C-alpha positions as CSV (number, residue, x, y, z in Angstrom):
1,M,-23.3,18.2,2.3
2,A,-23.6,14.6,3.5
3,P,-23.7,14.2,7.3
4,S,-20.4,12.3,7.4
5,L,-18.6,14.9,5.3
6,R,-20.2,17.8,7.3
7,C,-19.1,16.3,10.6
8,A,-15.6,15.7,9.3
9,A,-15.4,19.3,8.1
10,L,-16.5,20.6,11.5
11,A,-14.0,18.4,13.3
12,S,-11.2,20.0,11.3
13,S,-12.4,23.6,11.2
14,S,-8.9,24.9,12.1
15,A,-7.5,23.6,8.8
16,L,-8.9,26.4,6.5
17,A,-6.9,27.1,3.4
18,S,-5.6,30.7,2.9
19,S,-7.6,31.5,-0.4
20,G,-11.0,33.2,-0.5
21,A,-13.9,32.2,1.7
22,L,-15.6,29.9,-0.8
23,A,-12.4,28.2,-1.8
24,S,-11.5,27.8,1.9
25,S,-14.8,26.1,2.6
26,R,-14.3,23.7,-0.3
27,A,-10.7,23.0,0.7
28,L,-11.8,22.4,4.3
29,G,-14.3,19.8,3.3
30,A,-11.9,18.0,1.1
31,L,-9.1,18.0,3.6
32,A,-11.3,16.7,6.4
33,T,-12.8,14.0,4.1
34,L,-9.5,12.6,3.1
35,A,-7.7,12.9,6.4
36,L,-10.5,11.3,8.4
37,A,-12.0,9.2,5.7
38,C,-15.1,9.3,7.9
39,S,-13.3,7.1,10.4
40,A,-13.8,9.5,13.3
41,L,-17.6,9.4,13.2
42,S,-19.7,7.6,15.8
43,L,-22.5,6.2,13.6
44,G,-25.9,6.0,15.3
45,C,-28.1,2.9,15.2
46,G,-31.6,2.8,13.7
47,G,-34.4,0.5,14.7
48,D,-35.0,-1.2,11.4
49,D,-33.9,-4.8,11.4
50,T,-34.8,-5.5,7.7
51,Q,-32.7,-4.8,4.6
52,S,-33.9,-2.9,1.6
53,V,-32.5,-5.0,-1.3
54,T,-33.7,-5.1,-4.9
55,E,-33.2,-8.3,-6.9
56,P,-30.0,-7.8,-9.0
57,N,-30.4,-7.6,-12.8
58,Q,-28.3,-9.7,-15.0
59,P,-26.8,-7.4,-17.6
60,D,-24.1,-8.5,-20.1
61,P,-20.8,-7.9,-18.4
62,G,-18.2,-5.7,-20.1
63,T,-15.0,-7.3,-21.4
64,E,-12.7,-4.5,-22.3
65,P,-10.2,-3.0,-19.7
66,L,-11.8,-0.3,-17.8
67,Y,-10.5,2.2,-15.1
68,A,-12.4,4.7,-12.9
69,V,-11.4,8.1,-11.5
70,E,-13.7,9.6,-8.9
71,T,-13.7,13.3,-8.2
72,L,-15.5,15.5,-5.7
73,I,-16.8,18.9,-6.7
74,F,-17.6,21.4,-3.9
75,G,-20.4,23.9,-4.4
76,D,-22.3,26.5,-2.4
77,D,-25.1,23.9,-1.5
78,G,-22.9,20.9,-0.9
79,S,-20.9,18.5,-3.0
80,S,-21.2,16.0,-5.8
81,S,-19.2,12.9,-6.7
82,Y,-18.4,12.0,-10.3
83,V,-17.1,8.7,-11.6
84,S,-15.3,8.9,-14.9
85,L,-14.6,5.7,-16.9
86,L,-11.3,5.5,-18.8
87,P,-9.9,2.8,-21.1
88,S,-6.4,3.4,-19.6
89,L,-4.5,5.5,-17.1
90,E,-1.7,6.4,-19.5
91,T,-0.7,10.0,-20.3
92,Q,-3.6,12.0,-21.6
93,G,-5.3,15.4,-21.3
94,T,-7.7,16.6,-18.7
95,V,-10.3,14.1,-17.5
96,G,-13.5,16.0,-17.8
97,L,-16.9,15.4,-16.3
98,A,-19.1,15.6,-19.3
99,S,-19.6,11.8,-19.6
100,A,-19.1,11.0,-15.9
101,R,-21.8,9.5,-13.7
102,E,-22.9,11.9,-11.0
103,F,-23.8,10.9,-7.4
104,A,-25.0,13.2,-4.6
105,Q,-22.6,14.4,-2.0
106,F,-19.6,12.3,-0.9
107,A,-20.2,8.9,-2.5
108,P,-17.1,6.7,-2.6
109,A,-17.0,4.0,-5.2
110,D,-15.1,0.7,-5.4
111,P,-14.7,-2.2,-7.9
112,V,-16.2,-5.6,-7.1
113,A,-15.8,-8.5,-9.6
114,G,-16.1,-6.2,-12.7
115,D,-18.9,-4.1,-11.2
116,I,-18.8,-0.8,-9.2
117,V,-20.3,-0.4,-5.8
118,V,-21.2,3.1,-4.7
119,V,-21.9,4.3,-1.2
120,D,-24.9,6.6,-1.0
121,G,-24.0,10.1,-0.1
122,E,-27.3,10.8,1.6
123,A,-28.5,7.5,3.2
124,P,-26.9,4.5,5.0
125,E,-27.0,2.3,2.0
126,L,-24.9,1.3,-1.1
127,T,-25.7,0.2,-4.7
128,R,-24.0,-2.2,-7.0
129,F,-23.8,-1.3,-10.7
130,A,-22.8,-3.2,-13.8
131,V,-20.9,-1.1,-16.4
132,S,-20.8,-2.0,-20.1
133,D,-18.0,-1.4,-22.5
134,Q,-20.0,1.5,-23.7
135,A,-19.9,3.0,-20.2
136,E,-23.6,2.3,-19.6
137,W,-24.6,1.8,-15.9
138,T,-27.1,-0.8,-14.8
139,D,-28.4,-0.9,-11.3
140,R,-28.0,-4.4,-9.8
141,G,-29.4,-3.7,-6.4
142,T,-29.2,-1.7,-3.2
143,L,-28.4,-2.8,0.4
144,S,-29.4,-0.8,3.4
145,F,-27.5,-0.7,6.7
146,A,-30.3,1.3,8.6
147,Q,-30.2,-1.0,11.6
148,Y,-26.5,0.0,12.2
149,S,-26.4,3.6,11.1
150,S,-28.7,6.6,10.7
151,T,-26.1,8.5,8.7
152,T,-24.1,7.8,5.6
153,L,-21.6,4.9,5.5
154,D,-17.8,4.8,5.6
155,T,-16.0,3.2,2.7
156,P,-16.3,-0.6,2.8
157,I,-13.4,-3.0,3.1
158,Y,-13.7,-5.7,0.5
159,V,-11.9,-9.0,1.5
160,S,-13.3,-11.2,-1.3
161,E,-16.0,-11.2,-4.0
162,T,-18.5,-12.4,-1.5
163,T,-17.4,-10.7,1.8
164,A,-17.0,-7.1,2.8
165,Y,-16.9,-5.2,6.0
166,T,-18.7,-1.8,6.7
167,A,-17.7,0.1,9.8
168,F,-20.2,1.4,12.4
169,E,-19.5,3.0,15.8
170,T,-15.9,3.3,14.5
171,T,-14.6,0.0,15.9
172,N,-17.3,-2.5,14.8
173,F,-18.1,-4.0,11.4
174,A,-21.2,-5.3,9.7
175,I,-20.3,-8.3,7.5
176,W,-22.1,-8.4,4.1
177,N,-22.0,-10.2,0.8
178,P,-21.4,-7.9,-2.3
179,A,-22.6,-10.7,-4.7
180,E,-25.9,-11.3,-3.0
181,L,-26.3,-7.9,-1.3
182,T,-27.1,-9.5,2.0
183,I,-25.9,-8.8,5.6
184,D,-24.3,-11.9,7.1
185,G,-23.3,-10.8,10.7
186,E,-21.2,-8.5,12.8
187,I,-17.6,-8.2,14.1
188,P,-17.5,-6.5,17.5
189,A,-14.9,-4.0,18.6
190,P,-11.6,-5.6,19.5
191,D,-11.1,-6.5,23.2
192,G,-8.7,-4.1,24.8
193,M,-9.4,-1.2,22.5
194,P,-10.5,1.8,24.6
195,R,-13.0,4.4,23.3
196,T,-11.0,7.2,24.7
197,R,-7.4,8.0,25.9
198,G,-5.8,10.9,27.8
199,D,-5.8,12.2,31.3
200,S,-9.3,13.6,30.9
201,S,-10.4,11.2,28.2
202,E,-10.3,14.0,25.6
203,L,-8.9,11.8,22.8
204,S,-11.4,9.5,21.0
205,V,-10.7,6.5,18.9
206,A,-10.7,6.8,15.1
207,R,-10.2,4.3,12.3
208,G,-7.3,4.8,10.0
209,Y,-7.9,5.8,6.4
210,S,-6.4,2.6,4.9
211,H,-5.9,-1.0,5.6
212,T,-4.0,-4.0,4.1
213,L,-5.2,-7.4,3.3
214,R,-2.3,-9.9,3.2
215,G,-3.6,-13.3,2.3
216,D,-6.3,-14.1,4.8
217,T,-5.1,-11.5,7.3
218,L,-6.5,-7.9,7.4
219,F,-4.5,-5.2,9.2
220,Q,-6.6,-2.2,10.2
221,P,-5.0,0.7,12.2
222,Y,-6.7,2.9,14.8
223,Y,-5.6,6.0,16.6
224,W,-6.8,8.5,19.2
225,A,-7.3,12.3,18.6
226,D,-9.2,15.2,20.0
227,S,-12.4,16.6,18.3
228,E,-10.4,19.1,16.2
229,F,-7.7,16.5,15.2
230,D,-5.1,18.8,16.7
231,L,-3.9,16.5,19.5
232,Y,-3.0,12.8,19.3
233,S,-2.2,9.9,21.6
234,E,1.4,8.5,21.3
235,V,-0.1,5.0,21.2
236,S,-2.0,3.7,18.2
237,Q,-3.3,0.2,17.7
238,I,-3.5,-2.3,14.8
239,S,-6.4,-4.7,14.7
240,V,-5.6,-8.1,13.1
241,L,-8.6,-9.9,11.5
242,D,-8.9,-13.3,9.9
243,R,-11.2,-13.0,6.8
244,Q,-12.0,-16.7,6.9
245,E,-13.2,-16.6,10.5
246,N,-14.5,-13.0,10.2
247,G,-13.1,-12.2,13.6
248,V,-10.3,-10.3,15.4
249,T,-7.3,-12.5,16.2
250,G,-4.9,-9.9,17.6
251,L,-4.5,-6.3,18.7
252,L,-1.1,-4.6,18.4
253,D,0.1,-1.6,20.4
254,V,2.4,0.8,18.4
255,A,4.3,3.8,19.9
256,C,3.4,6.0,16.9
257,P,0.6,8.6,16.8
258,H,-2.1,8.7,14.1
259,L,-1.5,5.4,12.4
260,H,-3.5,6.1,9.2
261,I,-1.8,4.8,6.1
262,T,-0.8,1.2,5.2
263,S,1.0,-0.5,2.3
264,E,2.7,-3.8,1.5
265,D,5.9,-4.7,-0.3
266,E,6.6,-7.6,-2.7
267,D,7.7,-9.8,0.1
268,G,4.6,-9.3,2.3
269,N,6.0,-6.8,4.8
270,V,3.3,-4.3,5.8
271,Y,4.1,-0.7,6.6
272,F,2.0,1.6,8.9
273,S,2.4,5.4,9.2
274,N,0.6,8.5,10.3
275,G,-1.5,10.8,8.1
276,K,-0.8,14.5,7.4
277,L,-2.7,16.2,10.2
278,S,-0.4,14.9,13.0
279,I,2.5,16.8,11.4
280,A,1.1,20.1,12.6
281,A,0.7,18.9,16.2
282,A,4.3,17.5,16.3
283,V,5.7,20.8,14.9
284,A,3.7,23.4,16.8
285,L,3.2,21.7,20.2
286,P,6.2,20.5,22.2
287,D,4.2,18.0,24.2
288,Q,2.9,16.1,21.2
289,P,4.5,12.8,20.0
290,K,6.8,12.8,17.0
291,N,5.6,11.0,13.9
292,C,7.0,7.6,12.9
293,F,6.3,4.4,10.9
294,V,6.6,0.7,11.7
295,R,6.5,-2.6,9.9
296,V,4.9,-6.0,10.4
297,N,7.3,-8.5,8.8
298,A,6.2,-11.0,6.2
299,G,4.6,-14.1,7.7
300,E,4.2,-12.5,11.1
301,E,1.3,-10.8,12.9
302,E,3.3,-8.8,15.4
303,V,5.1,-5.4,15.0
304,D,8.8,-5.6,14.5
305,L,9.9,-3.3,17.3
306,T,13.3,-2.7,15.6
307,S,11.5,-1.2,12.5
308,L,10.2,2.0,14.2
309,V,11.7,5.0,12.4
310,H,10.9,8.7,13.2
311,F,10.5,10.8,10.0
312,A,12.6,13.6,11.5
313,D,15.6,11.3,11.6
314,L,15.4,10.9,7.8
315,T,14.8,14.5,6.8
316,Q,17.2,16.8,8.8
317,G,14.6,17.2,11.5
318,R,11.5,17.8,9.4
319,E,8.2,16.0,10.3
320,G,6.7,13.6,7.8
321,S,3.7,11.3,7.1
322,N,1.9,9.0,4.6
323,L,4.6,6.4,4.0
324,F,3.6,4.3,1.0
325,Y,5.6,1.5,-0.5
326,V,6.3,2.0,-4.3
327,G,8.4,-0.9,-5.4
328,K,12.0,-2.3,-5.5
329,G,12.7,-1.2,-1.9
330,I,11.5,2.4,-2.5
331,A,8.8,4.1,-0.4
332,L,7.1,7.5,-0.8
333,F,6.3,9.9,2.0
334,N,5.2,13.4,2.8
335,V,7.5,16.1,4.4
336,Y,6.6,19.5,5.8
337,H,9.3,22.1,5.1
338,A,8.9,24.5,8.0
339,E,11.8,26.5,6.9
340,L,9.8,27.9,4.1
341,D,7.0,29.2,6.4
342,P,7.1,32.1,8.8
343,P,8.4,31.0,12.2
344,G,6.0,30.2,15.0
345,L,3.0,29.1,12.9
346,D,0.2,27.5,15.0
347,V,-1.4,24.2,14.2
348,A,-4.0,25.7,11.9
349,G,-1.3,27.6,9.9
350,I,0.8,24.4,9.5
351,K,-2.2,22.4,8.3
352,A,-3.0,25.1,5.7
353,S,0.6,25.5,4.5
354,A,1.5,24.9,0.8
355,N,5.1,23.9,1.8
356,Y,4.8,20.1,1.8
357,H,6.9,18.0,-0.6
358,L,7.0,14.3,-1.5
359,W,10.2,12.4,-0.6
360,T,11.4,8.9,-1.4
361,L,13.0,6.5,1.0
362,D,15.4,3.7,0.1
363,L,14.3,1.2,2.8
364,E,17.5,-0.8,2.7
365,S,20.0,2.1,3.0
366,G,17.8,4.5,4.9
367,Q,18.6,7.3,2.4
368,A,15.8,9.8,1.8
369,A,15.5,12.5,-0.9
370,M,13.0,14.9,-2.4
371,L,11.0,13.3,-5.2
372,E,11.8,14.6,-8.7
373,G,9.0,15.7,-11.0
374,I,6.5,17.2,-8.4
375,G,6.7,20.6,-6.8
376,F,5.6,21.8,-3.3
377,N,1.9,21.4,-2.5
378,G,-0.6,21.3,0.3
379,G,0.4,17.8,1.3
380,Q,-3.1,16.3,1.1
381,F,-2.5,13.8,-1.7
382,V,-3.9,10.3,-2.2
383,T,-1.9,7.3,-3.3
384,F,-3.2,4.3,-5.3
385,R,-1.7,1.0,-6.4
386,I,-3.2,-0.1,-9.7
387,D,-1.8,-2.9,-11.9
388,E,1.3,-2.9,-9.7
389,R,1.9,0.8,-10.6
390,V,1.7,3.6,-8.1
391,Y,-0.2,6.8,-8.8
392,V,-0.5,9.9,-6.7
393,A,-3.3,12.5,-7.0
394,I,-2.3,16.0,-5.8
395,P,-5.1,18.5,-5.5
396,S,-4.7,22.2,-6.0
397,G,-5.0,24.5,-3.0
398,D,-8.6,25.2,-3.6
399,F,-9.5,21.6,-4.6
400,F,-10.8,22.8,-8.0
401,S,-8.5,20.5,-9.9
402,T,-6.1,17.5,-9.3
403,E,-2.8,16.5,-11.0
404,V,-2.3,12.8,-11.3
405,Y,1.3,11.4,-11.5
406,E,2.8,8.0,-11.7
407,V,5.5,7.4,-9.2
408,L,8.2,5.2,-10.7
409,D,10.3,2.8,-8.7
410,S,13.3,4.8,-9.9
411,G,12.2,7.5,-7.4
412,Q,10.9,9.9,-10.1
413,A,7.4,11.0,-11.0
414,E,5.8,11.5,-14.4
415,K,2.6,13.4,-15.1
416,R,-0.3,11.3,-16.4
417,F,-3.3,13.7,-16.5
418,D,-5.4,16.3,-14.8
419,T,-8.9,16.1,-13.4
420,E,-11.6,18.5,-12.6
421,G,-12.3,18.7,-8.8
422,W,-10.6,16.6,-6.1
423,A,-9.7,13.1,-7.3
424,F,-10.0,11.0,-4.2
425,K,-10.5,7.5,-5.8
426,M,-8.8,5.6,-8.7
427,F,-9.2,1.9,-9.5
428,R,-9.3,-0.7,-12.2
429,V,-12.9,-1.9,-12.7
430,R,-11.9,-4.9,-14.8
């Protein structure tokens, strides 16, 4: 297992699933990988100041529409990532792995100008590939970040075809060029962002799983949690970066724990909410903060203080997470139904529960309701916006398979396909 995935799994060791020992181990790794997205790791620095870059090849670019689904398969000796290429994301059968490209360990992929960039699962480097219409992969070059990290990399943030940010030491970024595969500089940690919080400094800073690029402005949330991701600070922060200047222009305090998920509506309003793991803390521990979401209004770079909403106020007292804007004023979020579990469950039991359900929220009226078309699940889903459509990937309890649904702006969900393993990435290549 890659160092980043292994550390994440150890950090969330209380979140074991209730199936057999092997399935529990696989579920634990998947749960920790998604919930943390490697953001809680403190990446070490190597002494090598040179970059290992090969001269990019110049293959003929593909021209046909192409989509990618990336899945993670857990085994006795670690894990493997598989990128499957599809001509569409319309309704179809199971997406198998027979023709998928395999990468060692946890190796997240992303689209860049018609190519695919894959983070190495075993070294602090990434590789750019061209992909033909016949699904042939051509290596265009590798970029090393060994002077910043001695472990595997977090998923990069792509802000243009020639600029991307890769995190190190949680709060810092290396600036690099995806077209030339060169490192161009650094962005230091934001002034005013502490490494730890809490009376005994037991809560450490972690980078939220997602971010939103609105025009030239990048919004990146951060939160503070203990080493087991059981306890959270009530205060999170949002770093505001200018992609033209490649620098931080603001730092926003938010009275919500575990800010982890971001999304943007048609007007440019940006929403921020907690991830799943802080639900357990809020339910089981009376001194833990209740979960909520906030908004930065279109054209502004400050949090609208009147926008703060606690999930429990929408769901008859139930805790929620993972607010994601779908369209036409409708958002999707995750709800834990404690009434379906035995009373008095501890944090570990709540994390491992199968009694989570997706709800929708009409943001104008404030009315929330259970989403039609999807049943109860473990709550550890991933949401993707592709071609202005929203897809949600819901893994089975043992992470052996994933069901992929399209969430319609009518507030209903329609099944599109199944995948082998845990589908943690979906995107349009071109």
